[in-house]
N, C-alpha and C positions, 0 to 999 in steps of 0.2 A: 704341536698345537697349530703352528702356521700351516703345516702341510694338510692337516685335517680341514682347516678353513678353506684352503684352496680346493680340496676335493669336494667339500660340501657345496661351495658356490658353483663349481663347474657342473657337478652331477645334478644338483637341484634344477639347473637349467637344461638338463637333458644331454650333457656332453660327458661321456665317460673319460675320466682323467687318470690314466696310469702313467702319465708323464711327470708326476710330482718329483720322482727321483732325478730326472733330467733337469727340471727347473731348479732343484736344490743344488745340483752340481754346477750348473752354469752360474748361478748366483754366488755360490761360494768362491768360485774362481774370480769372478768379476770384483767381488768385494775385496778379495785378497790383493789383487793387482792394483786396484784404484787406491786402496789405503796405502800400499807401499809407495805409490807415486805421490800422493797428496798428504799422507799422514792425517787424514780427516775421517772420523767415523761417520759423519753425515754424508760425505761424498761416497764412502764405501757402501753404506746402506742404500743410498740412491742408486748406485750402480747395480747392486744386488736386485733391487726392485725392478729396475729396467731389464736386467737379464731375465728375471722370471717372467716379466711381461712379454718379452720377445719370444720366449719359449711357448708361452700361452698363445701368442699370436699365431705361431706355426700350427699349434693344435687347432685353434679356431678356424684358420684359413682352410686347412685340408679337410676338416670334418664338416664344416658348415657350407663352404663354397664349392669344394670339389667332391664332397660326399664320400670321402674315403672312410673305410671302417675305422671306428674310434680307437679300438684296441691296437690296430696296426699303426696308426699315426702316433699313439702313445709310445709304442716300442721304438719307432723311428726317432722320436724326439729324445728318448733316453739314449739311444745310440749316437745321435747327433751331438748331444751334450758331452758324452764320454769321449768321442773322437775329437771334437773341437777343442775341448779343454786340454786333453792330453797332447794334441799337436802344438797348441800355442804354448803350453807349459814347457815342452821340450825345446821349442824354437826360441822362446823369449825368457821365461823365468829361470829355467835351468842354466842358461848361458850367462845370466847376470842377476843372480839371486840378491845381490846387495841393493839393487834398485827395485826389482819387481817381486822380491820374496821376503820383505821385511815387514812383519805384521805384529803389532802388540794388541792382544785381546782387550776388549772393553773392560774397564775396571768395575769392580763391584760397587753398587750404589746402595746406601742405607737411607731409607725414608725417615726423615726426622721424626722423633717422638714414637712413631709406630714401631721402628726397629728396636726400641728399648723395652718393648713388652716382653716379659719373661717367657721363655720357651718358644712362643709363636713368633715373636718379633724377628729374631735372627733367621728363622726358617722362611717366613713369607715376605718380609720387608727388607731383607738384605740380599739383593740379587743383582744380576747384570741387567742393563737397560732393556735388552731384547726380551728378557723374561717378563718384565713389566708390560712391555708392548704386546706380547702374546696374550697375557692374561686380560688386558684391556680389549684386545681385538675380538675375543670370544663373544662378550656381550654386544660389541659393536655389530658383528656379523649377524647375531641373533636378531638384533633390532632391525637391521636392514632387511632381513628375509621375512620377518613376521610382523613388523609394525610400520612398513612403508609401502607405498604404492609400487615402487620399483621391485621390492621383494615379492609382492603378490604376482607381478608380471613374470618374474623369474620362475616362481613355482608353477605358474600357469603354463609357461612354455615347456617346462619339464614334465608336466603331467599330460597335457593335451594341447599340443601346439596348433592343431587345426582349429580348435575352439577359440584359442587365444587370437589366432589370426582373424577369425570371423568377427570378433569384437573390436578389431582395429589395432591390436598389439603388434608391433614390429618384431616378429619372432626371431629372425636371424640377428638383428641388432641387439635384442635383449640377451640372447644366448652369448653373443660375442662379448658384451659388457661384463657378464658374469665370469666368463672364462678369463678375461684379461684382469679383472679385479682379483680373481683367485691366483693368477700368475704373480701379481704384486705381493700377495701374502706369502706365496711359495718362495719368492725371491728373498723376502725378509727371513724366512726360515733357513734358506741356504746360507745366508750371511752368518748364521750361528756357528757353522762348522769352521769358519776362519776368524773373522773379526769379532764374532760374538763370544767365542770361547776357545777355539782350537789353535789359532795362530795362522801362520802362513799356509797356503794351499800346498798339498802334497798329492802327487799323482799316484795314489795308492788306494783307490776306492774310499775316498774320504767320507762320503755320505753313508756308506755301509748299509744300504738297503732301507734307510729310514723313510724314503718316499713311499715304498711299498707297505711299510708298517703303518704309515699315515693313511694309506688307502684302506688297509684293513680296519683301522680305527674308525674311518668313515662308515664302513659297512656295519661294524659292530655297534656303532653309535646311531645306526638307523638314519643316516644322512641328516642328522640334527647337529648343529654346531656345539651345543652344550654337552650332549651325550657323547659326541665324538671327542670333544676335549677331555672329558672324564676318562674315556678309554685311552687317549694319548698319555694322560698322566699315569695311568696304570702301567703302560708300557715303560714310561720313564722310571717308575718305581722299581720295576723288575731289573732294569739296567743298573740303577743305583745300588740295588740289593746285591747284584752280582759283584760289583766293585767292592762293596763292603765285605762280602764273604772272602774275597781274595786277601784283603788286609787282615782279616781275623784268623786266617789259617785254620778254618774249620774242616772237619773230615768230608764235608759235602763238596764235591767238585764244583767250582764256580761256573764251569762251562755249561753245566746243566741249567743253572739259573739264567745264564746269558742266552740260552736257547729259547726261553719262554716267549719273548716278543715275536720271534720268528715262527714258533709253533702256533702261537695265537693268530698270527697272520694267515697261516695255512688253514686253521680251523675256521676263521672268519670268511676267507675266500671260498672255502668249500661249502659254506652255508650251514655249518653245524652249530651255529649260535642261536638257533631258534628260527622261527619264521620271520624273515625280514623282507619288506617290500620296497624295492628301489622306486624312484620316480618312474611313472608308467612309460614315459617316452625316453628314458635314459638309454642313449646309444642308438636311438632311432633317427634316421635322416628325415629332415623336413624339406619338402619341395612345395613352393607356393604354386597353386594351380590356377590362380585367376589374377 
């Protein structure tokens, strides 16, 4: 969900964001280390948001100021996050895991009264805090994009930046704001892999391609926060289904179910989900001519 929101905000502003995976990874590492040192979930989430924002800043800097190809910058950000977290992990965490590798995942929180509703209550209202934050973030981003002046400007610079510039909108500034805000959301998503659910950071592909799955959900959701969130929930459902099948020992190999999100990713990126139109200026460089 958080990755989808990061992708929607960035691409609605015309910046292709395949760096969600790198943002996830950097944020997961930052959250793990900071929580280990402070034993504070708030500090960990803040660190994760800052890490995601910094990765977003790299994406914005090279795509908007230096006009580097958006896809190339996204790949570089992913590699940067992989190399940086791996290096620091080996030099810092692996050498003193008692100080830098002690993480307790967020406890499950039950919403009073609502969690007591039969059947639905335990499913929807007994979750970890990051889940509630993600569910609240979806309507928040929808409101920002479709019910505020800022959101109108973001969509304008993603569709026709020259026209937006003509009417006085600061195109580069608006694009940068959207990418950075998306970075914060991606950072919160990255925190899920450690303090949100998984525990201490492990240098073994902890994000498991979820950033790319989020990008596929953005495409299948037609760059809309609510539709994209629905697609993300479908991917989550297939993952949970695979885990359930493992426990049930059914004759169906769970590996086939586990492949579904990744197969859907390929289908979405290949454009086989029907006719979808990205923002017209998505990935197009803007140069102010006057």
